C-alpha positions in Angstrom: 0.0 0.0 0.0 1.4 3.4 -0.9 0.3 4.9 2.5 2.3 2.3 4.4 5.5 2.0 2.4 8.6 3.3 4.0 12.0 3.7 2.6 14.8 1.2 3.4 16.6 3.6 5.7 13.5 4.0 7.9 13.1 0.2 8.2 16.7 -0.2 9.4 16.2 2.5 11.9 13.0 0.9 13.2 14.8 -2.5 13.7 17.5 -0.7 15.7 15.0 1.0 17.8 13.2 -2.3 18.6 16.5 -4.0 19.6 17.4 -1.1 21.8 13.9 -1.1 23.5 14.1 -4.8 24.1 17.4 -4.3 25.9 16.0 -1.5 28.0 12.9 -3.5 28.9 15.1 -6.5 30.1 17.1 -4.2 32.3 14.0 -2.6 33.8 12.4 -6.0 34.5 15.6 -7.2 36.1 15.8 -4.1 38.3 12.1 -4.5 39.3 12.6 -8.1 40.2 15.7 -7.4 42.4 13.8 -4.6 44.2 10.8 -6.8 44.9 13.0 -9.6 46.3 15.1 -7.4 48.6 12.4 -4.9 49.8 9.3 -7.2 49.6 7.5 -4.3 47.9 7.5 -2.2 44.7 6.0 -4.7 42.2 6.7 -4.3 38.4 3.5 -4.2 36.5 3.4 -4.6 32.7 1.2 -2.2 30.8 0.1 -2.2 27.2 0.2 0.8 24.8 -1.8 0.5 21.5 -0.1 1.7 18.3 -1.0 1.4 14.6 0.6 -1.4 12.7 1.7 0.1 9.4 1.2 -3.1 7.4 -2.6 -3.1 7.5 -3.7 -0.2 9.7 -4.6 -2.6 12.5 -3.8 -1.9 16.1 -1.1 -3.8 17.8 0.1 -3.6 21.4 3.6 -2.9 22.7 4.4 -4.0 26.3 6.4 -1.7 28.5 7.2 -2.0 32.2 6.6 0.6 34.9 7.8 0.6 38.5 5.7 1.2 41.6 7.4 3.2 44.3 8.2 1.2 47.4 6.5 2.5 50.7 9.3 1.0 52.8 12.4 3.3 53.1 15.6 2.0 51.7 19.3 2.9 52.2 19.5 3.0 48.4 16.5 5.3 48.0 18.4 8.0 46.2 19.9 5.5 43.8 16.4 4.1 43.2 15.0 7.6 42.5 17.7 8.2 39.9 16.9 4.8 38.3 13.2 5.6 38.3 13.8 9.0 36.7 16.0 7.4 34.0 13.3 4.8 33.3 10.7 7.5 33.1 12.8 9.4 30.5 13.2 6.1 28.6 9.4 5.6 28.5 8.9 9.2 27.4 11.3 8.6 24.5 9.3 5.4 23.6 6.0 7.4 23.6 7.6 10.2 21.4 8.8 7.6 19.0 5.4 6.0 18.8 3.7 9.4 18.2 6.2 10.2 15.5 5.6 6.9 13.7 1.8 7.4 13.9 2.2 10.9 12.5 4.3 9.6 9.6 1.6 7.0 8.9 -1.1 9.6 8.8 0.9 11.8 6.4 1.7 8.8 4.1 -2.0 8.4 3.3 -5.1 6.4 4.1 -5.4 2.6 4.1 -7.8 1.4 1.4 -9.2 -2.1 1.4 -10.6 -4.0 -1.5 -14.3 -3.6 -2.2 -16.6 -6.6 -1.9 -18.7 -7.5 -4.8 -21.9 -5.6 -5.1 -20.8 -2.5 -3.1 -19.3 0.8 -4.1 -17.2 3.3 -2.1 -17.8 7.0 -1.7 -14.8 9.0 -0.7 -15.0 11.2 2.5 -14.8 14.4 0.5 -18.1 13.5 -1.3 -20.1 12.6 1.8 -21.5 16.1 2.0 -22.3 16.3 -1.7 -26.0 16.1 -2.7 -26.9 12.8 -4.2 -29.6 12.7 -7.0 -33.0 11.2 -6.4 -33.6 7.9 -8.3 -36.0 8.3 -11.3 -38.6 5.9 -12.5 -38.1 6.7 -16.2 -35.1 5.8 -18.3 -32.2 8.3 -18.2 -30.8 9.4 -21.6 -27.1 10.4 -21.6 -25.3 12.5 -24.1 -22.9 10.3 -26.1 -19.1 10.9 -26.6 -18.1 13.1 -29.5 -17.3 11.1 -32.6 -15.1 11.7 -35.6 -16.8 13.6 -38.4 -17.2 11.9 -41.7 -14.6 12.5 -44.5 -14.2 14.5 -46.7 -14.8 17.1 -44.1 -16.7 20.2 -45.4 -14.7 22.6 -43.3 -11.2 21.3 -44.0 -10.3 24.6 -45.6 -10.0 26.4 -42.2 -6.4 27.5 -41.7 -4.8 26.4 -38.4 -1.6 27.7 -36.9 0.2 27.0 -33.6 -0.3 29.5 -30.8 2.6 28.9 -28.4 3.9 25.4 -27.7 0.6 23.8 -26.6 -2.3 25.3 -28.5 -3.6 25.4 -32.0 -5.9 28.2 -33.2 -7.9 28.8 -36.3 -6.6 31.8 -38.2 -9.3 34.5 -38.3 -10.8 35.9 -35.2 -14.3 36.3 -36.5 -14.7 32.8 -37.9 -17.0 30.6 -36.0 -15.4 27.2 -35.8 -17.7 24.1 -35.9 -15.2 21.8 -34.2 -12.1 23.0 -32.4 -8.7 21.4 -33.3 -8.3 19.8 -29.9 -11.8 18.2 -30.2 -10.8 16.6 -33.6 -7.6 15.3 -32.0 -9.5 13.8 -29.1 -11.9 12.0 -31.6 -8.9 10.7 -33.5 -7.4 9.3 -30.3 -10.6 7.5 -29.5 -11.1 6.3 -33.0 -7.7 4.8 -33.4 -7.1 3.6 -29.9 -4.6 0.7 -30.2 -5.8 -1.3 -27.2 -3.2 -3.7 -25.8 0.4 -2.9 -26.8 3.3 -5.5 -26.6 5.9 -4.5 -24.0 8.3 -7.4 -24.3 8.5 -11.0 -22.9 5.2 -11.8 -24.5 3.4 -9.3 -22.2 0.9 -6.7 -23.2 -0.6 -3.6 -21.5 -3.1 -0.9 -22.4 -1.8 2.1 -24.3 -1.5 4.4 -21.2 0.9 6.9 -22.8 1.9 8.5 -26.1 5.0 6.3 -26.1 2.7 3.2 -26.3 1.1 4.8 -29.3 4.5 5.2 -31.0 5.1 1.5 -30.6 1.6 0.4 -31.7 1.4 -0.6 -35.4 -0.9 1.2 -37.9 -3.3 -0.5 -40.4 -4.1 0.5 -43.9 -7.2 2.7 -44.3 -9.7 2.9 -47.1 -7.6 5.4 -48.9 -4.7 2.9 -48.9 -2.7 5.0 -46.5 -0.5 3.4 -43.8 1.9 5.0 -41.4 4.7 3.8 -39.1 2.6 3.8 -35.9 -0.7 4.7 -34.4 0.8 8.0 -33.2 1.7 9.0 -36.8 -1.8 8.1 -37.9 -3.3 10.6 -35.5 -0.9 13.4 -36.5 -1.4 12.8 -40.2 -5.1 12.3 -40.2 -5.6 15.6 -38.4 -4.9 17.4 -41.6 -7.9 15.7 -43.2 -10.0 18.2 -41.2 -7.9 21.4 -41.3 -5.3 23.2 -43.5 -2.0 24.2 -42.0 -0.8 27.8 -42.2 1.9 28.1 -44.9 5.4 27.3 -43.7 4.3 26.1 -40.2 3.7 22.4 -40.8 6.5 21.1 -38.6 5.7 23.4 -35.7 2.0 22.5 -36.0 2.7 18.8 -36.0 4.7 19.2 -32.8 1.8 20.9 -31.2 -0.6 18.2 -32.4 1.6 15.7 -30.6 1.6 17.7 -27.4 -2.2 17.9 -27.4 -2.6 14.2 -28.3 -0.1 13.2 -25.5 -2.3 15.0 -22.9 -5.5 13.5 -24.3 -4.1 10.0 -24.3 -3.0 10.2 -20.7 -6.4 11.5 -19.6 -8.4 8.9 -21.5 -8.5 6.2 -18.7 -9.3 8.9 -16.1 -12.2 10.3 -18.2 -13.4 6.8 -19.0 -13.7 5.9 -15.3 -15.8 9.0 -14.7 -18.0 8.3 -17.7 -18.4 4.7 -16.6 -19.5 5.9 -13.2 -22.2 8.2 -14.7 -23.3 5.5 -17.2 -23.6 2.8 -14.5 -25.7 4.9 -12.1 -27.9 6.2 -14.9 -28.6 2.8 -16.4 -28.5 0.5 -13.4 -29.7 2.7 -10.5 -31.7 5.4 -12.4 -29.6 8.2 -10.9 -27.9 11.0 -12.8 -24.6 11.7 -11.1 -22.7 15.0 -11.7 -19.1 14.5 -12.7 -17.9 16.2 -9.5 -19.5 13.4 -7.5 -18.7 10.6 -9.9 -15.0 11.3 -9.6 -15.2 10.4 -5.9 -17.0 7.1 -6.2 -15.4 3.7 -6.8 -17.1 0.5 -8.2 -16.3 -3.2 -8.4 -15.1 -5.0 -11.6 -18.6 -6.3 -12.5 -20.1 -2.8 -12.1 -17.5 -1.3 -14.4 -18.1 -4.0 -17.0 -21.7 -2.7 -17.4 -20.3 0.6 -18.7 -17.7 -0.1 -21.4 -16.3 3.0 -23.1 -17.0 3.2 -26.8 -13.2 3.1 -27.7 -12.9 -0.2 -25.9 -16.1 -2.0 -27.2 -14.0 -4.2 -29.5 -11.2 -4.7 -27.0 -12.6 -6.1 -23.8 -9.3 -7.7 -22.6 -7.8 -4.2 -22.7 -10.7 -2.8 -20.7 -10.3 -5.6 -18.1 -6.7 -4.5 -17.5 -7.8 -0.9 -17.2 -10.4 -1.9 -14.6 -7.7 -3.9 -12.7 -5.9 -0.6 -12.2 -9.1 1.2 -11.1 -10.0 -1.4 -8.4 -6.4 -1.7 -7.1 -6.4 -0.5 -3.5 -3.0 1.2 -4.0 -4.3 3.2 -7.0 -7.5 4.1 -5.1 -5.4 5.4 -2.2 -3.3 7.6 -4.6 -6.5 8.8 -6.3 -7.9 9.8 -2.9 -4.8 11.7 -1.9 -4.8 13.5 -5.3 -8.5 14.4 -4.8 -7.7 15.9 -1.4 -4.8 17.9 -2.8 -7.0 19.2 -5.7 -9.8 20.2 -3.2 -7.3 22.6 -1.5 -7.4 24.8 -4.6 -10.8 26.0 -3.5 -12.5 26.2 -6.9 -12.0 25.5 -10.7 -8.9 26.4 -12.6 -10.7 28.6 -15.2 -14.0 29.1 -17.0 -12.7 28.5 -20.5 -14.5 25.2 -20.9 -12.8 23.1 -23.6 -11.3 26.1 -25.3 -7.6 27.0 -25.0 -6.9 30.6 -24.0 -6.4 31.9 -27.6 -9.7 30.4 -28.8 -11.5 31.7 -25.7 -10.3 35.3 -26.4 -11.5 34.9 -30.0 -14.9 33.7 -28.9 -15.3 36.6 -26.4 -14.2 39.2 -28.9 -16.9 37.8 -31.4 -19.5 38.3 -28.6 -18.5 41.9 -27.9 -20.5 44.6 -29.6 -19.3 47.7 -31.5 -17.4 50.1 -29.3 -16.4 47.5 -26.7 -12.8 47.2 -26.1 -11.3 44.0 -27.4 -9.6 41.5 -25.2 -5.9 40.6 -25.5 -4.3 37.5 -24.0 -3.7 39.0 -20.6 -7.2 40.5 -20.2 -8.7 37.3 -21.6 -6.8 35.3 -18.9 -8.1 37.6 -16.2 -11.7 37.3 -17.5 -11.4 33.5 -17.6 -10.4 33.5 -13.9 -13.2 35.8 -12.7 -16.0 34.2 -10.8 -19.5 34.4 -12.0 -20.9 34.4 -8.5 -22.9 37.5 -7.4 -20.2 38.5 -4.9 -17.5 38.4 -7.7 -13.9 37.6 -6.9 -11.7 34.9 -8.5 -12.6 31.3 -9.3 -10.0 30.2 -6.8 -7.7 32.1 -4.4 -4.5 31.2 -6.2 -5.7 32.7 -9.5 -5.8 36.2 -8.1 -2.4 35.8 -6.4 -0.7 34.6 -9.6 -2.1 37.4 -11.7 -1.1 40.0 -9.0 2.4 38.5 -9.0 2.7 38.7 -12.8 1.5 42.3 -12.7 4.0 43.2 -10.1 6.9 41.6 -12.1 5.7 43.3 -15.3 5.8 46.8 -13.6 9.1 46.0 -12.0 10.6 45.3 -15.5 8.7 47.9 -17.5 8.3 50.7 -15.0 5.6 51.6 -12.4 3.3 53.3 -14.9 3.2 50.3 -17.3 0.0 48.3 -17.6 0.2 44.5 -18.3 -3.2 44.7 -20.0 -2.0 47.2 -22.6 
């Protein structure tokens, strides 16, 4: 379990501590026995202290020995008091060590057990969320976007790279029917390679873009074949758009960057979609994605909600489910959800648009006489909350924009405006 793993150095230190404690306990027991024999009083009484066992989160007991002061005076009373003080200090050190270990275990993360068949788990962060009321009628869900048919009627739209991670249609006042990133996502789902050989006769799902680079391509109906599934996605993208002159190499690099991110997110999005689909069809409940992300199902439940890009590759989907139901993965997912919740709100309000496309859209919506947005003012607008009280979508957004504005004025002068 990820929450219970410790590095090798900690294990060695723990073994040394145990050996040292055993030696101290033996000395304390011996001293207590000698005192009871000579003085006929002062009995050593073992006590148990409960601690958390890191291997399974169960509670275990550690036995320590405490001394009871003798009511009969002794010529060695000063020496005994010193011994008792030393033993007390040793016990305090043991308690401090236990508390430190328990604190480390809490920081490492929660212990997650395997789910029993027929049950689902709701994370603690979702317990206060509102659950939908079951409906009597059938629930219809919106399907996943699919690849448009070819030849594509809008393939004359000119696309150019905007920075290193975004593509934008050239022409601010052109209303684009499908964004470039949407087409790339459809291509990734359409050409998903399934299980990819990784050596020694083993296969695993195409989790990353590197898997796609190793996956073979097949000939299409236009008799085209490429060196890998990754090359297929990049080259087929230009069936739907036209590249700006002289920018094909840069644009292809951006297509790969976008595809790489989409491929990494596909299993994550598929789990959320499977959750929504399962509760809609099997329990007549329409879950919001914010709640669906914090629920975990069993294998048989996931099998009732197969994503469209895995319909013809169930062995691949089985392996993806094995990752979802693994207690270690679920523990990591839970910790990531808790970290994400600390943000205090969404990242932005751009939807599925990159910042450049968002600015184009907002400028098209603005009437005559209204000042047009640039990249900085568009960034600020996409981080502004739509709530009546205003403010930012999350506290960090305002801090980052203020920090950028401060650096801009520091570099360009106090009277400069980053929005200009």
